[in-house]
C-alpha positions in Angstrom: -26.0 -10.1 20.4 -28.1 -12.8 22.5 -31.4 -12.4 23.7 -31.8 -13.7 27.2 -35.9 -12.6 26.9 -36.0 -14.5 23.8 -33.9 -17.6 25.1 -36.0 -17.4 28.5 -39.1 -16.1 27.8 -39.4 -16.4 24.1 -40.1 -12.4 23.9 -40.0 -11.4 20.0 -38.8 -8.7 19.0 -37.4 -6.8 15.9 -33.6 -8.1 16.1 -34.9 -11.5 16.7 -35.5 -11.3 13.2 -32.5 -11.1 12.3 -30.3 -13.2 14.9 -32.7 -16.1 14.7 -33.4 -16.9 11.2 -32.9 -20.7 9.7 -30.3 -21.2 7.9 -28.3 -17.7 9.0 -25.5 -19.0 10.5 -24.0 -20.8 7.4 -24.5 -17.7 5.3 -20.8 -15.9 4.6 -22.0 -12.7 3.8 -25.1 -10.9 5.8 -27.4 -12.3 7.8 -29.9 -14.8 6.0 -30.1 -15.3 2.2 -30.9 -12.8 0.2 -29.5 -10.0 2.6 -26.8 -8.2 3.8 -25.0 -8.0 6.8 -25.9 -5.5 9.6 -23.3 -2.4 9.3 -22.1 -0.4 12.1 -21.5 3.0 10.2 -18.8 5.3 12.8 -20.4 8.5 11.0 -18.2 10.7 12.6 -15.2 10.6 15.0 -16.2 13.6 17.0 -17.5 13.4 20.4 -18.5 15.4 23.1 -17.6 12.8 26.2 -14.1 11.0 26.9 -14.7 7.9 27.4 -12.3 5.5 28.8 -13.3 2.6 27.3 -13.7 4.3 23.5 -12.6 2.3 20.9 -12.4 5.3 18.3 -10.2 7.4 20.7 -12.6 9.8 19.7 -12.8 13.4 21.1 -14.3 17.0 21.2 -12.7 18.4 17.9 -13.3 18.3 14.2 -11.9 15.4 12.3 -10.8 16.3 8.5 -11.6 13.7 6.2 -14.5 12.4 6.8 -17.0 11.1 4.5 -18.5 13.8 2.7 -22.8 14.1 2.7 -22.2 12.9 -1.5 -20.1 10.4 -0.3 -22.7 9.2 2.3 -25.4 9.1 -0.1 -23.9 6.7 -2.4 -22.8 4.8 0.3 -26.4 4.3 1.2 -27.5 3.5 -2.0 -24.8 1.0 -2.1 -25.9 -0.7 1.1 -30.0 -0.2 -0.2 -28.6 -2.5 -3.0 -27.1 -4.8 -1.5 -30.3 -5.3 0.8 -28.7 -4.4 4.2 -31.4 -4.5 7.0 -30.2 -1.8 9.5 -27.5 0.5 10.0 -26.4 0.8 13.3 -25.4 4.8 13.4 -22.3 5.1 15.8 -19.5 7.7 16.1 -17.7 9.4 18.1 -21.3 10.7 19.0 -23.0 10.6 15.8 -25.7 13.1 17.0 -22.6 15.4 16.2 -22.2 14.9 12.8 -23.1 17.5 10.3 -26.1 16.9 8.1 -26.7 13.8 10.5 -30.6 14.2 10.1 -30.6 14.8 6.3 -28.7 11.4 6.5 -31.3 9.5 8.9 -34.0 11.2 6.3 -31.7 9.6 2.8 -32.0 6.4 5.0 -35.2 6.2 5.5 -36.1 7.2 2.0 -34.1 4.0 1.1 -35.9 1.5 3.7 -32.9 0.8 5.5 -34.0 0.5 9.2 -31.9 3.3 11.1 -30.7 2.4 14.6 -28.4 4.8 17.1 -25.8 4.7 19.3 -25.3 7.6 21.5 -24.3 9.0 24.7 -27.3 10.9 25.2 -26.4 14.1 26.5 -28.0 15.9 23.0 -31.1 14.1 23.1 -33.2 16.9 23.8 -36.8 17.4 22.9 -36.9 18.7 19.2 -33.9 16.3 18.6 -36.4 13.3 19.7 -39.0 14.3 17.9 -37.0 14.6 14.9 -35.9 11.0 15.4 -38.7 9.8 15.8 -40.6 11.4 12.7 -37.2 10.4 10.3 -38.4 6.3 11.7 -35.2 6.1 13.7 -35.9 2.2 14.8 -34.1 2.5 18.5 -31.9 4.8 20.1 -29.4 2.9 22.7 -27.9 5.8 25.1 -25.2 4.6 27.6 -25.1 4.1 31.0 -21.9 3.1 32.4 -23.2 3.4 36.1 -25.2 5.1 38.3 -24.8 9.2 39.4 -20.7 10.0 39.3 -19.7 6.7 38.5 -21.0 7.2 35.6 -19.7 10.6 35.2 -16.2 9.6 36.0 -16.0 6.5 33.2 -17.7 8.8 30.4 -14.9 11.7 31.5 -18.0 14.6 31.9 -19.2 15.6 35.9 -23.3 16.3 34.9 -23.1 13.3 32.2 -25.4 10.7 34.0 -27.8 13.7 34.6 -28.2 14.7 30.7 -28.1 10.9 29.5 -30.8 10.2 31.8 -33.1 13.3 30.5 -32.2 12.4 27.4 -33.9 9.0 27.8 -36.7 11.0 29.3 -37.3 13.0 26.0 -36.9 9.8 24.1 -39.9 8.0 26.0 -42.2 11.4 25.8 -41.6 11.8 22.5 -42.7 8.2 21.9 -39.6 7.4 20.3 -38.0 3.7 21.1 -34.7 3.7 23.5 -32.5 1.4 25.8 -29.6 1.4 27.6 -26.2 0.2 26.8 -24.1 -0.9 30.0 -20.7 -1.8 29.5 -19.7 -4.0 32.1 -16.0 -3.7 34.1 -14.8 -3.9 37.8 -15.9 -0.5 38.5 -19.7 -0.8 37.8 -20.4 -4.3 38.2 -21.9 -3.9 41.6 -24.5 -1.3 40.4 -26.3 -4.2 38.2 -29.2 -4.8 40.6 -29.2 -0.2 40.6 -29.6 -0.1 37.3 -32.4 -2.6 37.2 -34.3 -1.1 39.5 -33.6 1.9 37.1 -34.7 0.6 34.0 -38.5 -0.7 35.8 -38.4 2.9 37.7 -38.7 4.5 34.6 -39.9 2.4 32.2 -37.2 1.7 29.7 -38.1 -1.0 27.2 -34.6 -2.5 26.3 -31.3 -3.1 28.1 -28.2 -3.9 26.5 -25.2 -5.3 28.6 -21.7 -5.7 26.8 -18.7 -7.0 28.0 -15.6 -5.2 27.7 -13.8 -5.5 24.9 -10.1 -4.3 24.5 -9.7 -2.0 21.7 -9.2 1.5 21.3 -8.5 3.0 24.8 -10.1 0.0 26.0 -7.3 -1.2 24.8 -5.7 0.2 28.6 -8.7 -1.8 30.6 -7.8 -5.3 31.0 -6.7 -5.3 34.2 -10.2 -3.8 35.4 -12.1 -6.2 33.5 -14.4 -8.8 35.4 -13.3 -12.3 36.5 -14.4 -15.2 34.9 -16.3 -16.0 38.5 -17.8 -12.7 38.5 -19.0 -12.8 34.8 -21.2 -15.7 36.1 -22.4 -14.3 38.9 -23.4 -11.2 36.5 -24.6 -14.0 34.2 -26.8 -15.4 36.9 -28.5 -11.9 38.0 -28.8 -11.1 34.5 -30.9 -14.2 33.8 -32.8 -14.0 37.2 -33.8 -10.2 36.1 -34.8 -11.6 32.9 -37.3 -14.4 33.8 -38.4 -11.9 36.5 -39.1 -8.7 33.7 -40.7 -11.3 31.3 -41.3 -9.8 28.2 -42.3 -6.3 29.4 -38.3 -5.7 29.1 -35.6 -6.5 26.4 -32.6 -7.9 28.1 -29.2 -8.8 25.8 -25.8 -9.4 26.0 -23.2 -8.1 23.6 -19.9 -9.4 22.9 -19.7 -12.8 24.8 -21.0 -15.6 22.8 -20.0 -17.9 26.2 -23.1 -16.2 27.7 -25.9 -18.5 25.5 -23.7 -21.5 26.3 -23.7 -20.5 29.9 -27.7 -19.8 30.0 -27.8 -23.7 28.4 -25.8 -25.2 30.6 -28.0 -23.3 33.6 -31.4 -24.4 32.0 -30.6 -28.1 31.9 -30.0 -27.5 35.6 -33.1 -25.2 36.6 -35.4 -25.1 33.8 -35.3 -28.2 32.0 -38.5 -27.2 30.0 -36.6 -24.9 28.0 -33.1 -26.4 27.5 -33.8 -28.2 24.1 -35.5 -24.9 22.8 -32.5 -22.6 24.2 -30.2 -24.8 22.6 -32.1 -24.8 19.4 -32.0 -20.8 19.1 -28.0 -20.9 19.7 -27.7 -22.9 17.0 -29.9 -21.1 14.6 -27.9 -17.9 16.0 -24.9 -19.2 15.0 -22.3 -17.4 17.6 -20.0 -14.7 16.5 -20.9 -13.7 12.8 -18.2 -10.4 12.7 -17.4 -10.7 9.3 -20.0 -12.3 8.1 -23.7 -10.9 9.1 -21.4 -8.0 11.1 -19.5 -5.4 9.5 -18.3 -2.0 10.1 -17.4 1.2 8.0 -15.3 4.0 10.3 -15.0 7.7 9.2 -12.9 7.7 6.6 -14.6 5.1 4.5 -12.4 2.1 5.2 -14.3 -1.3 5.7 -13.8 -3.8 9.1 -15.3 -6.7 10.1 -16.4 -5.1 13.1 -16.6 -1.5 15.2 -13.3 -3.1 17.6 -10.8 -4.6 14.8 -10.2 -1.7 12.8 -6.4 -2.8 12.9 -7.8 -5.1 9.6 -9.0 -2.6 6.8 -10.9 -4.3 3.9 -11.0 -1.5 1.3 -12.2 1.9 1.3 -15.5 3.0 0.1 -14.1 5.9 -1.8 -12.3 3.5 -4.4 -15.2 0.1 -4.6 -18.3 -0.1 -3.1 -18.9 -2.1 0.3 -20.8 -4.5 -1.3 -18.2 -5.3 -4.2 -15.2 -5.0 -0.6 -17.7 -7.3 1.2 -18.1 -9.8 -1.4 -14.5 -10.3 -2.8 -12.1 -9.2 -0.6 -9.2 -11.4 -0.5 -8.0 -10.0 2.6 -6.8 -13.1 4.6 -9.0 -12.4 8.1 -11.9 -11.5 6.5 -11.3 -15.0 4.7 -10.6 -16.4 8.1 -13.5 -15.0 9.9 -15.8 -16.8 7.4 -14.3 -20.2 7.8 -12.3 -19.6 11.2 -13.0 -23.1 12.9 -10.1 -24.8 11.9 -8.3 -21.6 12.4 -8.9 -21.0 16.0 -6.5 -22.5 18.6 -6.4 -23.1 22.6 -9.3 -24.3 23.9 -11.4 -22.9 21.7 -9.9 -25.4 18.9 -11.5 -27.9 21.7 -14.7 -26.5 22.8 -17.6 -29.0 22.1 -19.8 -25.6 21.8 -17.8 -24.2 19.2 -21.2 -24.2 16.8 -22.8 -22.1 18.9 -20.2 -19.7 19.8 -17.9 -19.4 16.9 -14.7 -19.0 18.7 -15.7 -15.6 20.2 -14.3 -12.0 19.9 -10.9 -12.2 18.0 -10.0 -8.9 18.7 -10.2 -9.6 22.4 -8.0 -13.0 21.8 -5.2 -10.5 19.5 -5.1 -7.9 22.6 -4.0 -10.4 24.9 -1.9 -13.1 23.3 -1.0 -11.1 20.0 -2.6 -13.8 17.6 -5.7 -13.5 16.4 -7.0 -16.6 16.3 -5.7 -17.6 19.9 -8.7 -18.7 22.5 -10.9 -15.8 23.7 -9.6 -14.9 27.2 -13.1 -13.6 28.6 -14.6 -17.2 27.9 -15.7 -18.2 31.2 -16.8 -21.6 30.9 -15.1 -24.3 32.8 -12.8 -27.0 31.1 -15.3 -29.4 32.2 -17.9 -27.4 30.2 -16.3 -27.0 27.1 -14.8 -30.6 27.0 -15.7 -32.8 24.0 -18.0 -35.5 24.7 
């Protein structure tokens, strides 16, 4: 996750305290010394939409075997003891999880910041007031297009209007909220409209996600945008970041080439910020899945991130998350923590490896069948990555 607002406008938001901590890039088990990783918890597989890119293959039915409420409390106890700074509740649709508000209340009691990734359709006024009361730090609502385009992508007619109503309910309740937009062939030309919506609705945050080929998203490889289109998208996001300034937090997610591209652009367009941008990227350290970032799925399985469920490092019903995270001998987890010598193709020769850290491994495996191959979504040219 790269804050364009931080790089270009020197804005300061909560997440920057986790992304830009001096020395954090060398930590193997958490976001910084003395802290555990940010944990995504897919607390339910149930969802009321049928999103085309869903990495969880979620559906509108109940699934057996999800963590019980007692197991959830034990899990949160361990995360608290491990000094995990943030739980990102995801799904499925987390608001469809039984006892979800009780889980949020318990996380708050244990002094862990809660954030929620939701499709927004269930965010009525009472829900938003409850989330605010439970000290939820942030609610990210997925909008993947305008009107019917979003509905088509999400599989249910009317989901755009419901999500927008949910955003408005959050705003009126004082609950911090933002947009999550997954870039693909079907929607990238609507980015200007998305920025217009952000301005009109006074939405304080937006995250632009690059497509990851996982779950149902694995069937969307041909619908990813080209490298040239990605550069055009990034140019627009940079322009809008400068235009919005510190008023709106703008981030890109799941492609650390974005940071390098921004730095290279700064050398041409705003040299006075180039060194500052480079230093921030060095501190950040690039992709840190398996290090500062972890995922636990519906059934308690531990993964490096929410897109890499093909590799399971243990189950929290059998061992504590903290013990699994610190002591797993799984070759993928060990490799992610010392990956530079394992990377192949363009990644192995890239001069920016310290800033990117090899980008997203699941995309490489989806395209090439090799977890350590180059990330096919890197849009930097051979000349740009060439070692001097």
